[in-house]
N, C-alpha and C positions, 0 to 999 in steps of 0.2 A: 324545372321540376327537381325535387330532391328524392334520391333513391335511398331507402333504408335497407341495410343488410344486417342480418343477425347470425351469430354463431353461439347458440345457447344449448350446450349438451344437456340431454335429459338426465344423465347419471352424473350429477355433480354434488359434492358434499353440501350438507345443510349449513346455513348460517343463522344465528339467532339475532333477529333485528325487530325493531318496531316497524310494522308493515306500512303504516301511514307515513312515517318519516322517510322511509326508504323510497316510497312511491314518489314523494315530493322531490327527493334528491334526484332520482332517475328522470322524472318528468322535466325538472329544471335543466339538467344537463342536455337532454335532447332538445329542449326549446332553445337553449343557448346555441347548440350546434346548428340548428335550423336557421336561427337568426344570423349566424355568421356566414351563411352561404348566400351568394348573390347569383341568381339564375340557376343553372344546373349544378348539382353537386351530389355528394353522398355522405351518409352517416352510417357508421358501422358500430354495432353493439355486440360485444362478446363477453363471455365469461369462461374462466378455466380454473382448474385446480392448480395451486402453486405452493410448492414447499420452499420456504425462505430459509436459507442457511446463513451462517455468520458472515460469510464473504459477501453475499448479496445484500444483507442488511447493513453492512458496514458503510456503504456509500449512500445510504438512504436514512438520514437521521430521523429517529422516531419509529422506524419500522423494526419490529423485534422478530427474531427467528421463530418459525412456527409454520403451521399448516393453514393456508388461506384459500379463499376464493377471490380471484382477481377479476373485477368487472371493469371493462374498458369501453369508453365512448369516444369515438374518433370521427372527426369531420375533415373535409378538405376545403374549408371556408377561408375567411380572411386571415385567421391567425392573429397573434399578438406580438408586439415588440417586447424586448427584454424588460423594459420598465413595467409595462402592464402585467407581464407574466410574474414578475417578482412581487407585485402588489395585489395579485388577484384575490388572496385570502384575507386582505385587510378589511376590518369593519368599515362600512360606508364607502369603500372604494368601488367604483363601477366603471366599466368600459362599455356600457350599454349601447352607446351610439356607434361603437365599433363592432357590435354584435356579440358581446360577451359580458358577463358579470352578474347574471341572475342569481343573487343570493349565494355567491361562492363562499363567503365567510360562514354563512349558515350551513352550507353543505359540508364545509370543513368541520364545523362543530358537531354535526350529526355523526360524521364518520369517526371522529375522535371519541365521541360518547359511546360508540360501539366497539371501542378498542381497535379501530381500524387505522388505515393510513391512506393518504391521497396524494397524488402528484399531478401536475399539469405540465405538459411539454407543448410548446407552440413556437411557431415562427411566422412572421408576416408573409402572407401569400402562400403558405404551405399547410395551413390548417392547425388543428389542435388535437391532442390526445390527453384524455383524462383517465387515470388509472386509480381504482379504489380497491384496496386490499381489506377484506373482511375475514376475521378469524373463523375457521370452521368450528361448528358447534357439535358437541356430543349429542347423541339422541337421548333425550331425557324423558322417559316415559312418565315420570311423576308429574310432569306438566299437564299431561292429559287428565290426571286425577284431581288436580287442584282446580276447584271452581273459580271462575272469574267473576269479579264483582259486577253487579248490574250497572249499566250506564245510567247516569242521572239525566233524565229527559225533562223537557219543560215546554212552555208555551210563551209566546210574545214575539215582538218584532225586533230583529237585529239588523242594524246597518253595518255592513262590512266595508271598510274604507281601505282599499288595497289595490296597488297599481300593477302587480304582477299577476298575469292571467292564470298561471298554474296554481299559485297559492289561493287566488280567489275561487277558482273552480273547486279545489279540494275543500276549502273552508265552507263554501256554500253547500256542498254535498253533505258534509258532516253535520252542519246545523240543520239542514232539511231532515236528515235521518233522526236527529234528536227532537224534532217536533216544532222547531222555530220557523217563523216566516222571515225570509231573508231579503233585504234590500242591498243593492250593490252600488258602490261609488269607486271609480278608478282614479279620481283626482280629488283634491281638496275642493275645487269649484263644484264638482258634482255632489260632493257630500253636503256642502253648504246649501246648494239648491234643493236637495232632497229634504234636508232638515227644515228649511223654511217652508217648504210646501206641505210637509206632513206633520211637523211639529211634535205635539205631545203623543202621537201614536208610536213613536220610536222608544222602545224600552231600554235598549242597550246598543252601544256602538263599539265595534272592534276597530281600533285606529292604528294603522301601520305608521311606524315612526318616520319613514322616508317616502315622500310623495313628490311628484315632479313639479308641482306648481305652487304649493304653500308649505310652510313649516307645520309640523304636527301640532305644535303648541297653539299656533294661530287658528288652526282648524278646531282644536278643542275649545278654545274660547268662544268662537262663533257658534259652535254646536250648543254650548251651554246657554248662550244668549237666546238662540232660537228654540231650544228645548231644555228648559231649566231642570227638568226632572230626569233627563236621560243619564244613564250610567255609562261609564266609559272604561273599556279595557285597552291598555296600550299593548301593541304587538310589535315585537322586534326580534331579530335573530341574534341580538347582542345582549349583554348584561344590563342590569338596572343601573345605569349611570348616565351622566350627561343629559341629552334631550329627554330620555325616558323619565329620569328622576324629576326633571323640571315639570313635566305634565302631571306626575303623581303628586308632587308638591302643590300643584295648582288645584288639585282636587279629584283627579281621576281615581277610580275605585280599585283598579287592579292592573296586573301585568301578566302577560303570557309570552313565553319565549318560543320563537319559531325555529324549526318546524315543530308543531305540537301534535300529540296523538289525539284520537277521538275522545279517549277517556279524560285526558287533561283539559281539553276544551270543554267537555260536558261539565266537569267539576267546576272550572273557573267561572263559566257563564252562570251556572246555578248559584254559586257563592255570591257573586256580585249582585245578581237579581234579588237574593234574599236579604241583602244588607238594607238596613233601615235608613 
């Protein structure tokens, strides 16, 4: 059994974040920690107010002096060796079979986009500690006065091809809320089987760029053969280059970078469905 302990003070400064993205980050880190534990273990989640001065920031490249909330996810699982630890934020690097690596490059990207800083400390057999520093936000009452745009809702059948359970769950929930009927495939084989069985009833597919059994381009080509009219959005935590660009060049209609917000997903799906 895995025991989860939390230390989350009620009176802690606000941070200004995209709620959906940060939910995916935290869920992913906890899932990683859980996967790293064999048998009994513990996961500790804590947050605290932290003033970073010049001296503290000096030994942490990229961290600027200021007022932060420090979020910590710690486990006593397998841990990582030095090579894995040094590469954990590299695009397409995974140590999944060692219990770690769920979208850590994407996690890094989200934290950096929030002007934050992240570190990973780990040692084989001694567990892992992930620390995320997020700048404290000033209370901005004007945000309460600014009306938010209406979400673009729709109808149709969406095939989500994604092997990471956390990302699949969040994506399905968002699409459900937007009015779409969602089909799931966690591998290329499942996606192909679904496409051949359902065919023309699939309006759009959201295709993750990294899957365990087939290349994303091969999946795309088979999808288009089974469902000639299906529209495809390529999904990745990385920029539009390499494998992503290849699929776009082959005819995919759009790209969305993970982790995405509800508003950006709603907009992208609607845009692609409206294309002639």
